[in-house]
C-alpha positions in Angstrom: 30.2 143.5 34.5 29.8 145.6 31.4 27.6 144.7 28.5 30.6 143.9 26.2 32.1 141.7 28.9 28.8 139.9 29.3 28.5 139.4 25.5 32.1 138.2 25.3 31.5 135.7 28.1 28.4 134.4 26.4 30.0 134.1 23.0 33.2 132.4 24.2 31.2 129.4 25.3 29.3 129.1 22.0 32.3 129.3 19.6 34.5 126.4 18.5 37.4 126.1 21.0 40.0 127.2 18.5 37.9 130.4 17.7 37.4 131.1 21.4 41.2 130.7 21.9 42.0 133.1 19.1 39.5 135.7 20.5 40.9 135.3 24.0 44.4 135.9 22.6 43.3 139.0 20.7 41.5 140.4 23.7 44.5 139.8 25.8 46.7 141.7 23.4 44.3 144.6 23.3 44.2 144.7 27.1 48.0 144.7 27.3 48.2 147.5 24.7 45.7 149.5 26.6 47.5 148.9 29.9 50.8 150.2 28.4 49.0 153.1 26.7 50.1 152.0 23.2 46.7 151.0 21.9 46.7 154.0 19.5 49.8 152.7 17.8 47.9 149.8 16.1 47.1 150.6 12.5 43.4 150.4 11.6 42.1 147.6 9.3 41.5 150.3 6.7 45.1 151.5 6.8 46.4 147.9 6.5 44.0 147.2 3.6 45.2 150.4 1.8 48.8 149.3 2.2 48.0 145.8 0.9 46.1 147.3 -2.0 49.0 149.6 -2.9 51.4 146.7 -2.8 49.2 144.7 -5.0 49.1 147.5 -7.6 52.9 147.6 -7.7 
């Protein structure tokens, strides 16, 4: 098991159930995107924030 997998496994048991469920959903989505080779199509948080900032300025 990789270090990140070990860390995720440890953290999931310490978080509130609803937080753990959200993280599991997000990780599942990332795995699916990686499996379909579409991971690079996700906008970065920086890009999303820039768009939101631009919309706020309008």
